[in-house]
PDB file as gemmi writes it, atoms N, CA and C in Angstrom:
CRYST1    1.000    1.000    1.000  90.00  90.00  90.00 P 1                      
ATOM      1  N   MET A   1      19.635  -4.311  39.850  1.00  0.00           N  
ATOM      2  CA  MET A   1      20.670  -4.384  40.856  1.00  0.00           C  
ATOM      3  C   MET A   1      21.575  -3.183  40.690  1.00  0.00           C  
ATOM      4  N   ALA A   2      21.798  -2.477  41.753  1.00  0.00           N  
ATOM      5  CA  ALA A   2      22.612  -1.261  41.704  1.00  0.00           C  
ATOM      6  C   ALA A   2      24.081  -1.620  41.836  1.00  0.00           C  
ATOM      7  N   THR A   3      24.913  -0.950  41.041  1.00  0.00           N  
ATOM      8  CA  THR A   3      26.363  -1.151  41.128  1.00  0.00           C  
ATOM      9  C   THR A   3      26.999   0.178  41.459  1.00  0.00           C  
ATOM     10  N   SER A   4      28.122   0.116  42.114  1.00  0.00           N  
ATOM     11  CA  SER A   4      28.834   1.356  42.450  1.00  0.00           C  
ATOM     12  C   SER A   4      29.717   1.752  41.285  1.00  0.00           C  
ATOM     13  N   SER A   5      29.959   3.042  41.156  1.00  0.00           N  
ATOM     14  CA  SER A   5      30.758   3.543  40.033  1.00  0.00           C  
ATOM     15  C   SER A   5      32.235   3.537  40.349  1.00  0.00           C  
ATOM     16  N   SER A   6      32.631   3.195  41.581  1.00  0.00           N  
ATOM     17  CA  SER A   6      34.037   3.259  41.964  1.00  0.00           C  
ATOM     18  C   SER A   6      34.837   2.118  41.361  1.00  0.00           C  
ATOM     19  N   GLY A   7      34.244   0.969  41.170  1.00  0.00           N  
ATOM     20  CA  GLY A   7      34.978  -0.148  40.596  1.00  0.00           C  
ATOM     21  C   GLY A   7      34.327  -1.452  40.975  1.00  0.00           C  
ATOM     22  N   SER A   8      34.466  -2.465  40.130  1.00  0.00           N  
ATOM     23  CA  SER A   8      33.809  -3.734  40.384  1.00  0.00           C  
ATOM     24  C   SER A   8      34.630  -4.639  41.291  1.00  0.00           C  
ATOM     25  N   ASP A   9      35.923  -4.314  41.541  1.00  0.00           N  
ATOM     26  CA  ASP A   9      36.762  -5.164  42.391  1.00  0.00           C  
ATOM     27  C   ASP A   9      36.400  -5.039  43.864  1.00  0.00           C  
ATOM     28  N   SER A  10      35.784  -3.933  44.278  1.00  0.00           N  
ATOM     29  CA  SER A  10      35.489  -3.724  45.691  1.00  0.00           C  
ATOM     30  C   SER A  10      34.214  -4.454  46.126  1.00  0.00           C  
ATOM     31  N   GLN A  11      33.442  -4.971  45.195  1.00  0.00           N  
ATOM     32  CA  GLN A  11      32.211  -5.665  45.560  1.00  0.00           C  
ATOM     33  C   GLN A  11      32.515  -7.086  46.004  1.00  0.00           C  
ATOM     34  N   LYS A  12      31.833  -7.518  47.079  1.00  0.00           N  
ATOM     35  CA  LYS A  12      32.001  -8.872  47.591  1.00  0.00           C  
ATOM     36  C   LYS A  12      30.853  -9.728  47.062  1.00  0.00           C  
ATOM     37  N   PRO A  13      31.114 -11.001  46.854  1.00  0.00           N  
ATOM     38  CA  PRO A  13      30.007 -11.877  46.468  1.00  0.00           C  
ATOM     39  C   PRO A  13      29.054 -12.029  47.650  1.00  0.00           C  
ATOM     40  N   PRO A  14      27.807 -12.360  47.400  1.00  0.00           N  
ATOM     41  CA  PRO A  14      26.871 -12.506  48.510  1.00  0.00           C  
ATOM     42  C   PRO A  14      27.307 -13.646  49.427  1.00  0.00           C  
ATOM     43  N   GLU A  15      27.138 -13.418  50.723  1.00  0.00           N  
ATOM     44  CA  GLU A  15      27.538 -14.424  51.693  1.00  0.00           C  
ATOM     45  C   GLU A  15      26.488 -15.536  51.739  1.00  0.00           C  
ATOM     46  N   THR A  16      26.962 -16.755  51.827  1.00  0.00           N  
ATOM     47  CA  THR A  16      26.063 -17.900  51.936  1.00  0.00           C  
ATOM     48  C   THR A  16      26.461 -18.709  53.159  1.00  0.00           C  
ATOM     49  N   MET A  17      25.544 -19.497  53.621  1.00  0.00           N  
ATOM     50  CA  MET A  17      25.830 -20.345  54.766  1.00  0.00           C  
ATOM     51  C   MET A  17      26.728 -21.496  54.351  1.00  0.00           C  
ATOM     52  N   LYS A  18      27.531 -21.935  55.270  1.00  0.00           N  
ATOM     53  CA  LYS A  18      28.408 -23.058  55.024  1.00  0.00           C  
ATOM     54  C   LYS A  18      27.568 -24.332  54.965  1.00  0.00           C  
ATOM     55  N   ARG A  19      27.818 -25.139  53.962  1.00  0.00           N  
ATOM     56  CA  ARG A  19      27.076 -26.387  53.802  1.00  0.00           C  
ATOM     57  C   ARG A  19      27.610 -27.411  54.808  1.00  0.00           C  
ATOM     58  N   VAL A  20      26.713 -28.097  55.473  1.00  0.00           N  
ATOM     59  CA  VAL A  20      27.083 -29.061  56.508  1.00  0.00           C  
ATOM     60  C   VAL A  20      26.904 -30.464  55.952  1.00  0.00           C  
ATOM     61  N   ASP A  21      27.952 -31.254  56.041  1.00  0.00           N  
ATOM     62  CA  ASP A  21      27.883 -32.658  55.656  1.00  0.00           C  
ATOM     63  C   ASP A  21      27.866 -33.467  56.942  1.00  0.00           C  
ATOM     64  N   LEU A  22      26.746 -34.131  57.193  1.00  0.00           N  
ATOM     65  CA  LEU A  22      26.583 -34.834  58.472  1.00  0.00           C  
ATOM     66  C   LEU A  22      27.533 -36.008  58.623  1.00  0.00           C  
ATOM     67  N   LYS A  23      28.054 -36.537  57.538  1.00  0.00           N  
ATOM     68  CA  LYS A  23      28.952 -37.688  57.635  1.00  0.00           C  
ATOM     69  C   LYS A  23      30.393 -37.256  57.881  1.00  0.00           C  
ATOM     70  N   ARG A  24      30.822 -36.156  57.277  1.00  0.00           N  
ATOM     71  CA  ARG A  24      32.218 -35.750  57.408  1.00  0.00           C  
ATOM     72  C   ARG A  24      32.456 -34.761  58.531  1.00  0.00           C  
ATOM     73  N   ASP A  25      31.551 -33.815  58.721  1.00  0.00           N  
ATOM     74  CA  ASP A  25      31.753 -32.791  59.743  1.00  0.00           C  
ATOM     75  C   ASP A  25      31.429 -33.361  61.121  1.00  0.00           C  
ATOM     76  N   GLU A  26      32.146 -32.866  62.090  1.00  0.00           N  
ATOM     77  CA  GLU A  26      31.890 -33.294  63.463  1.00  0.00           C  
ATOM     78  C   GLU A  26      30.857 -32.359  64.073  1.00  0.00           C  
ATOM     79  N   ILE A  27      29.739 -32.931  64.474  1.00  0.00           N  
ATOM     80  CA  ILE A  27      28.661 -32.157  65.066  1.00  0.00           C  
ATOM     81  C   ILE A  27      28.459 -32.671  66.488  1.00  0.00           C  
ATOM     82  N   SER A  28      28.315 -31.734  67.401  1.00  0.00           N  
ATOM     83  CA  SER A  28      28.170 -32.125  68.804  1.00  0.00           C  
ATOM     84  C   SER A  28      26.838 -32.845  69.016  1.00  0.00           C  
ATOM     85  N   PRO A  29      26.767 -33.707  70.022  1.00  0.00           N  
ATOM     86  CA  PRO A  29      25.512 -34.422  70.304  1.00  0.00           C  
ATOM     87  C   PRO A  29      24.349 -33.473  70.604  1.00  0.00           C  
ATOM     88  N   GLY A  30      24.634 -32.362  71.237  1.00  0.00           N  
ATOM     89  CA  GLY A  30      23.578 -31.385  71.521  1.00  0.00           C  
ATOM     90  C   GLY A  30      22.999 -30.804  70.236  1.00  0.00           C  
ATOM     91  N   ASP A  31      23.903 -30.514  69.274  1.00  0.00           N  
ATOM     92  CA  ASP A  31      23.430 -30.001  67.988  1.00  0.00           C  
ATOM     93  C   ASP A  31      22.622 -31.053  67.233  1.00  0.00           C  
ATOM     94  N   ARG A  32      23.055 -32.294  67.315  1.00  0.00           N  
ATOM     95  CA  ARG A  32      22.300 -33.380  66.645  1.00  0.00           C  
ATOM     96  C   ARG A  32      20.901 -33.527  67.255  1.00  0.00           C  
ATOM     97  N   GLN A  33      20.818 -33.443  68.576  1.00  0.00           N  
ATOM     98  CA  GLN A  33      19.511 -33.527  69.231  1.00  0.00           C  
ATOM     99  C   GLN A  33      18.614 -32.362  68.819  1.00  0.00           C  
ATOM    100  N   TYR A  34      19.207 -31.160  68.758  1.00  0.00           N  
ATOM    101  CA  TYR A  34      18.436 -29.990  68.354  1.00  0.00           C  
ATOM    102  C   TYR A  34      17.940 -30.143  66.912  1.00  0.00           C  
ATOM    103  N   MET A  35      18.799 -30.628  66.028  1.00  0.00           N  
ATOM    104  CA  MET A  35      18.402 -30.826  64.636  1.00  0.00           C  
ATOM    105  C   MET A  35      17.289 -31.859  64.533  1.00  0.00           C  
ATOM    106  N   ALA A  36      17.381 -32.932  65.305  1.00  0.00           N  
ATOM    107  CA  ALA A  36      16.344 -33.965  65.274  1.00  0.00           C  
ATOM    108  C   ALA A  36      15.028 -33.419  65.815  1.00  0.00           C  
ATOM    109  N   ARG A  37      15.074 -32.636  66.878  1.00  0.00           N  
ATOM    110  CA  ARG A  37      13.859 -32.058  67.453  1.00  0.00           C  
ATOM    111  C   ARG A  37      13.198 -31.084  66.483  1.00  0.00           C  
ATOM    112  N   MET A  38      13.997 -30.263  65.823  1.00  0.00           N  
ATOM    113  CA  MET A  38      13.450 -29.303  64.868  1.00  0.00           C  
ATOM    114  C   MET A  38      12.888 -30.009  63.644  1.00  0.00           C  
ATOM    115  N   SER A  39      13.556 -31.060  63.213  1.00  0.00           N  
ATOM    116  CA  SER A  39      13.052 -31.831  62.072  1.00  0.00           C  
ATOM    117  C   SER A  39      11.712 -32.476  62.407  1.00  0.00           C  
ATOM    118  N   ARG A  40      11.599 -33.042  63.607  1.00  0.00           N  
ATOM    119  CA  ARG A  40      10.347 -33.653  64.049  1.00  0.00           C  
ATOM    120  C   ARG A  40       9.225 -32.617  64.127  1.00  0.00           C  
ATOM    121  N   ALA A  41       9.527 -31.448  64.691  1.00  0.00           N  
ATOM    122  CA  ALA A  41       8.519 -30.394  64.811  1.00  0.00           C  
ATOM    123  C   ALA A  41       8.068 -29.915  63.433  1.00  0.00           C  
ATOM    124  N   HIS A  42       9.002 -29.814  62.505  1.00  0.00           N  
ATOM    125  CA  HIS A  42       8.662 -29.389  61.141  1.00  0.00           C  
ATOM    126  C   HIS A  42       7.755 -30.414  60.464  1.00  0.00           C  
ATOM    127  N   MET A  43       8.072 -31.690  60.600  1.00  0.00           N  
ATOM    128  CA  MET A  43       7.252 -32.731  59.973  1.00  0.00           C  
ATOM    129  C   MET A  43       5.847 -32.761  60.574  1.00  0.00           C  
ATOM    130  N   GLU A  44       5.731 -32.538  61.887  1.00  0.00           N  
ATOM    131  CA  GLU A  44       4.408 -32.509  62.517  1.00  0.00           C  
ATOM    132  C   GLU A  44       3.567 -31.360  61.985  1.00  0.00           C  
ATOM    133  N   SER A  45       4.182 -30.190  61.808  1.00  0.00           N  
ATOM    134  CA  SER A  45       3.424 -29.044  61.291  1.00  0.00           C  
ATOM    135  C   SER A  45       3.021 -29.266  59.833  1.00  0.00           C  
ATOM    136  N   VAL A  46       3.876 -29.897  59.053  1.00  0.00           N  
ATOM    137  CA  VAL A  46       3.532 -30.183  57.657  1.00  0.00           C  
ATOM    138  C   VAL A  46       2.373 -31.172  57.593  1.00  0.00           C  
ATOM    139  N   GLN A  47       2.383 -32.191  58.441  1.00  0.00           N  
ATOM    140  CA  GLN A  47       1.290 -33.164  58.452  1.00  0.00           C  
ATOM    141  C   GLN A  47      -0.018 -32.531  58.886  1.00  0.00           C  
ATOM    142  N   LYS A  48       0.014 -31.623  59.856  1.00  0.00           N  
ATOM    143  CA  LYS A  48      -1.205 -30.938  60.286  1.00  0.00           C  
ATOM    144  C   LYS A  48      -1.787 -30.114  59.144  1.00  0.00           C  
ATOM    145  N   LEU A  49      -0.935 -29.395  58.428  1.00  0.00           N  
ATOM    146  CA  LEU A  49      -1.417 -28.560  57.328  1.00  0.00           C  
ATOM    147  C   LEU A  49      -1.992 -29.408  56.202  1.00  0.00           C  
ATOM    148  N   SER A  50      -1.331 -30.503  55.863  1.00  0.00           N  
ATOM    149  CA  SER A  50      -1.826 -31.318  54.762  1.00  0.00           C  
ATOM    150  C   SER A  50      -3.120 -32.027  55.151  1.00  0.00           C  
ATOM    151  N   ARG A  51      -3.238 -32.460  56.391  1.00  0.00           N  
ATOM    152  CA  ARG A  51      -4.482 -33.095  56.849  1.00  0.00           C  
ATOM    153  C   ARG A  51      -5.624 -32.099  56.855  1.00  0.00           C  
ATOM    154  N   ALA A  52      -5.375 -30.882  57.301  1.00  0.00           N  
ATOM    155  CA  ALA A  52      -6.428 -29.872  57.372  1.00  0.00           C  
ATOM    156  C   ALA A  52      -6.973 -29.561  55.990  1.00  0.00           C  
ATOM    157  N   LYS A  53      -6.108 -29.530  54.998  1.00  0.00           N  
ATOM    158  CA  LYS A  53      -6.557 -29.230  53.644  1.00  0.00           C  
ATOM    159  C   LYS A  53      -7.478 -30.332  53.123  1.00  0.00           C  
ATOM    160  N   TYR A  54      -7.114 -31.562  53.338  1.00  0.00           N  
ATOM    161  CA  TYR A  54      -7.929 -32.669  52.842  1.00  0.00           C  
ATOM    162  C   TYR A  54      -9.187 -32.876  53.674  1.00  0.00           C  
ATOM    163  N   ILE A  55      -9.142 -32.567  54.952  1.00  0.00           N  
ATOM    164  CA  ILE A  55     -10.316 -32.736  55.799  1.00  0.00           C  
ATOM    165  C   ILE A  55     -11.429 -31.808  55.333  1.00  0.00           C  
ATOM    166  N   ARG A  56     -11.098 -30.564  55.008  1.00  0.00           N  
ATOM    167  CA  ARG A  56     -12.117 -29.628  54.523  1.00  0.00           C  
ATOM    168  C   ARG A  56     -12.758 -30.129  53.245  1.00  0.00           C  
ATOM    169  N   LYS A  57     -11.947 -30.600  52.322  1.00  0.00           N  
ATOM    170  CA  LYS A  57     -12.481 -31.100  51.056  1.00  0.00           C  
ATOM    171  C   LYS A  57     -13.332 -32.345  51.273  1.00  0.00           C  
ATOM    172  N   ASN A  58     -12.876 -33.232  52.126  1.00  0.00           N  
ATOM    173  CA  ASN A  58     -13.626 -34.460  52.391  1.00  0.00           C  
ATOM    174  C   ASN A  58     -14.962 -34.163  53.061  1.00  0.00           C  
ATOM    175  N   VAL A  59     -14.992 -33.221  53.985  1.00  0.00           N  
ATOM    176  CA  VAL A  59     -16.242 -32.863  54.648  1.00  0.00           C  
ATOM    177  C   VAL A  59     -17.208 -32.255  53.637  1.00  0.00           C  
ATOM    178  N   PHE A  60     -16.718 -31.410  52.756  1.00  0.00           N  
ATOM    179  CA  PHE A  60     -17.577 -30.800  51.740  1.00  0.00           C  
ATOM    180  C   PHE A  60     -18.178 -31.865  50.824  1.00  0.00           C  
ATOM    181  N   VAL A  61     -17.369 -32.800  50.368  1.00  0.00           N  
ATOM    182  CA  VAL A  61     -17.864 -33.870  49.492  1.00  0.00           C  
ATOM    183  C   VAL A  61     -18.870 -34.743  50.242  1.00  0.00           C  
ATOM    184  N   ALA A  62     -18.588 -35.059  51.505  1.00  0.00           N  
ATOM    185  CA  ALA A  62     -19.503 -35.892  52.287  1.00  0.00           C  
ATOM    186  C   ALA A  62     -20.847 -35.190  52.481  1.00  0.00           C  
ATOM    187  N   LEU A  63     -20.831 -33.887  52.743  1.00  0.00           N  
ATOM    188  CA  LEU A  63     -22.088 -33.154  52.896  1.00  0.00           C  
ATOM    189  C   LEU A  63     -22.879 -33.109  51.595  1.00  0.00           C  
ATOM    190  N   CYS A  64     -22.198 -32.923  50.483  1.00  0.00           N  
ATOM    191  CA  CYS A  64     -22.883 -32.911  49.183  1.00  0.00           C  
ATOM    192  C   CYS A  64     -23.502 -34.280  48.877  1.00  0.00           C  
ATOM    193  N   LEU A  65     -22.757 -35.339  49.111  1.00  0.00           N  
ATOM    194  CA  LEU A  65     -23.297 -36.682  48.873  1.00  0.00           C  
ATOM    195  C   LEU A  65     -24.461 -36.990  49.809  1.00  0.00           C  
ATOM    196  N   GLY A  66     -24.339 -36.607  51.057  1.00  0.00           N  
ATOM    197  CA  GLY A  66     -25.416 -36.827  52.015  1.00  0.00           C  
ATOM    198  C   GLY A  66     -26.673 -36.064  51.629  1.00  0.00           C  
ATOM    199  N   ALA A  67     -26.509 -34.817  51.164  1.00  0.00           N  
ATOM    200  CA  ALA A  67     -27.676 -34.037  50.735  1.00  0.00           C  
ATOM    201  C   ALA A  67     -28.329 -34.692  49.521  1.00  0.00           C  
ATOM    202  N   GLY A  68     -27.525 -35.219  48.599  1.00  0.00           N  
ATOM    203  CA  GLY A  68     -28.081 -35.907  47.435  1.00  0.00           C  
ATOM    204  C   GLY A  68     -28.850 -37.154  47.823  1.00  0.00           C  
ATOM    205  N   VAL A  69     -28.295 -37.929  48.724  1.00  0.00           N  
ATOM    206  CA  VAL A  69     -28.959 -39.161  49.173  1.00  0.00           C  
ATOM    207  C   VAL A  69     -30.274 -38.833  49.880  1.00  0.00           C  
ATOM    208  N   LEU A  70     -30.238 -37.859  50.774  1.00  0.00           N  
ATOM    209  CA  LEU A  70     -31.464 -37.474  51.482  1.00  0.00           C  
ATOM    210  C   LEU A  70     -32.511 -36.906  50.523  1.00  0.00           C  
ATOM    211  N   GLY A  71     -32.090 -36.179  49.507  1.00  0.00           N  
ATOM    212  CA  GLY A  71     -33.011 -35.650  48.514  1.00  0.00           C  
ATOM    213  C   GLY A  71     -33.701 -36.746  47.729  1.00  0.00           C  
ATOM    214  N   VAL A  72     -32.925 -37.733  47.291  1.00  0.00           N  
ATOM    215  CA  VAL A  72     -33.506 -38.859  46.540  1.00  0.00           C  
ATOM    216  C   VAL A  72     -34.448 -39.658  47.432  1.00  0.00           C  
ATOM    217  N   TYR A  73     -34.056 -39.901  48.675  1.00  0.00           N  
ATOM    218  CA  TYR A  73     -34.893 -40.651  49.606  1.00  0.00           C  
ATOM    219  C   TYR A  73     -36.204 -39.901  49.872  1.00  0.00           C  
ATOM    220  N   GLY A  74     -36.110 -38.615  50.136  1.00  0.00           N  
ATOM    221  CA  GLY A  74     -37.303 -37.816  50.400  1.00  0.00           C  
ATOM    222  C   GLY A  74     -38.232 -37.760  49.202  1.00  0.00           C  
ATOM    223  N   TYR A  75     -37.674 -37.595  48.013  1.00  0.00           N  
ATOM    224  CA  TYR A  75     -38.503 -37.546  46.810  1.00  0.00           C  
ATOM    225  C   TYR A  75     -39.187 -38.889  46.560  1.00  0.00           C  
ATOM    226  N   SER A  76     -38.478 -39.982  46.780  1.00  0.00           N  
ATOM    227  CA  SER A  76     -39.088 -41.291  46.531  1.00  0.00           C  
ATOM    228  C   SER A  76     -40.206 -41.579  47.532  1.00  0.00           C  
ATOM    229  N   ILE A  77     -40.045 -41.203  48.779  1.00  0.00           N  
ATOM    230  CA  ILE A  77     -41.104 -41.387  49.777  1.00  0.00           C  
ATOM    231  C   ILE A  77     -42.313 -40.515  49.415  1.00  0.00           C  
ATOM    232  N   TYR A  78     -42.063 -39.307  48.993  1.00  0.00           N  
ATOM    233  CA  TYR A  78     -43.134 -38.388  48.619  1.00  0.00           C  
ATOM    234  C   TYR A  78     -43.902 -38.906  47.405  1.00  0.00           C  
ATOM    235  N   SER A  79     -43.185 -39.405  46.404  1.00  0.00           N  
ATOM    236  CA  SER A  79     -43.859 -39.864  45.188  1.00  0.00           C  
ATOM    237  C   SER A  79     -44.621 -41.167  45.416  1.00  0.00           C  
ATOM    238  N   VAL A  80     -44.111 -42.046  46.244  1.00  0.00           N  
ATOM    239  CA  VAL A  80     -44.807 -43.299  46.520  1.00  0.00           C  
ATOM    240  C   VAL A  80     -46.073 -43.035  47.328  1.00  0.00           C  
ATOM    241  N   SER A  81     -46.043 -42.071  48.216  1.00  0.00           N  
ATOM    242  CA  SER A  81     -47.230 -41.788  49.031  1.00  0.00           C  
ATOM    243  C   SER A  81     -48.361 -41.202  48.192  1.00  0.00           C  
ATOM    244  N   GLN A  82     -48.077 -40.657  47.019  1.00  0.00           N  
ATOM    245  CA  GLN A  82     -49.118 -40.074  46.180  1.00  0.00           C  
ATOM    246  C   GLN A  82     -49.672 -41.056  45.157  1.00  0.00           C  
ATOM    247  N   GLU A  83     -49.057 -42.203  45.011  1.00  0.00           N  
ATOM    248  CA  GLU A  83     -49.527 -43.154  44.008  1.00  0.00           C  
ATOM    249  C   GLU A  83     -50.825 -43.805  44.466  1.00  0.00           C  
ATOM    250  N   ALA A  84     -51.806 -43.864  43.537  1.00  0.00           N  
ATOM    251  CA  ALA A  84     -53.107 -44.428  43.877  1.00  0.00           C  
ATOM    252  C   ALA A  84     -53.528 -45.457  42.830  1.00  0.00           C  
ATOM    253  N   PHE A  85     -52.589 -45.979  42.057  1.00  0.00           N  
ATOM    254  CA  PHE A  85     -52.961 -46.891  40.976  1.00  0.00           C  
ATOM    255  C   PHE A  85     -53.481 -48.227  41.508  1.00  0.00           C  
ATOM    256  N   LEU A  86     -53.071 -48.650  42.690  1.00  0.00           N  
ATOM    257  CA  LEU A  86     -53.561 -49.920  43.228  1.00  0.00           C  
ATOM    258  C   LEU A  86     -55.004 -49.806  43.731  1.00  0.00           C  
ATOM    259  N   GLU A  87     -55.430 -48.617  44.080  1.00  0.00           N  
ATOM    260  CA  GLU A  87     -56.800 -48.434  44.547  1.00  0.00           C  
ATOM    261  C   GLU A  87     -57.811 -48.556  43.401  1.00  0.00           C  
ATOM    262  N   ASP A  88     -57.386 -48.213  42.203  1.00  0.00           N  
ATOM    263  CA  ASP A  88     -58.273 -48.281  41.044  1.00  0.00           C  
ATOM    264  C   ASP A  88     -58.270 -49.662  40.402  1.00  0.00           C  
ATOM    265  N   PHE A  89     -57.421 -50.511  40.825  1.00  0.00           N  
ATOM    266  CA  PHE A  89     -57.270 -51.825  40.212  1.00  0.00           C  
ATOM    267  C   PHE A  89     -58.322 -52.779  40.765  1.00  0.00           C  
ATOM    268  N   GLU A  90     -59.003 -53.487  39.891  1.00  0.00           N  
ATOM    269  CA  GLU A  90     -60.005 -54.461  40.326  1.00  0.00           C  
ATOM    270  C   GLU A  90     -59.383 -55.847  40.311  1.00  0.00           C  
ATOM    271  N   ASP A  91     -59.458 -56.522  41.415  1.00  0.00           N  
ATOM    272  CA  ASP A  91     -58.892 -57.841  41.546  1.00  0.00           C  
ATOM    273  C   ASP A  91     -59.818 -58.865  40.898  1.00  0.00           C  
ATOM    274  N   PRO A  92     -59.362 -59.640  39.889  1.00  0.00           N  
ATOM    275  CA  PRO A  92     -60.232 -60.612  39.226  1.00  0.00           C  
ATOM    276  C   PRO A  92     -60.566 -61.797  40.136  1.00  0.00           C  
ATOM    277  N   ASN A  93     -59.775 -62.089  41.134  1.00  0.00           N  
ATOM    278  CA  ASN A  93     -60.036 -63.240  42.015  1.00  0.00           C  
ATOM    279  C   ASN A  93     -60.906 -62.885  43.205  1.00  0.00           C  
ATOM    280  N   LYS A  94     -61.259 -61.656  43.334  1.00  0.00           N  
ATOM    281  CA  LYS A  94     -62.052 -61.229  44.475  1.00  0.00           C  
ATOM    282  C   LYS A  94     -63.497 -61.719  44.303  1.00  0.00           C  
ATOM    283  N   PRO A  95     -64.052 -62.333  45.345  1.00  0.00           N  
ATOM    284  CA  PRO A  95     -65.451 -62.803  45.222  1.00  0.00           C  
ATOM    285  C   PRO A  95     -66.429 -61.620  45.103  1.00  0.00           C  
ATOM    286  N   LYS A  96     -67.415 -61.789  44.303  1.00  0.00           N  
ATOM    287  CA  LYS A  96     -68.389 -60.719  44.089  1.00  0.00           C  
ATOM    288  C   LYS A  96     -69.351 -60.671  45.256  1.00  0.00           C  
ATOM    289  N   GLU A  97     -69.697 -59.490  45.628  1.00  0.00           N  
ATOM    290  CA  GLU A  97     -70.640 -59.308  46.734  1.00  0.00           C  
ATOM    291  C   GLU A  97     -72.059 -59.378  46.193  1.00  0.00           C  
ATOM    292  N   LEU A  98     -72.947 -59.972  46.935  1.00  0.00           N  
ATOM    293  CA  LEU A  98     -74.332 -60.113  46.519  1.00  0.00           C  
ATOM    294  C   LEU A  98     -75.184 -58.994  46.956  1.00  0.00           C  
TER     295      LEU A  98                                                      
END                                                                             
């Protein structure tokens, strides 16, 4: 922070906004409506941003789970179609052909 060499008494403190107390200060109805509208708009934008972040993550997880389920289903159908152990099995109750 740069300081002037002329003296420290000539420097002003940084200006800040006046703090508003909604209970004690008198605020016009128009200002109250504007504050309510801006507050509503701010909350809507915050909700959109937070939903968008979670929607992307949820879609990614759903796609990964779906790919896993389809992979297991496809592998099980493929492996069952190749099994031939029942064809080699001789049924003891089957009547013998003459």
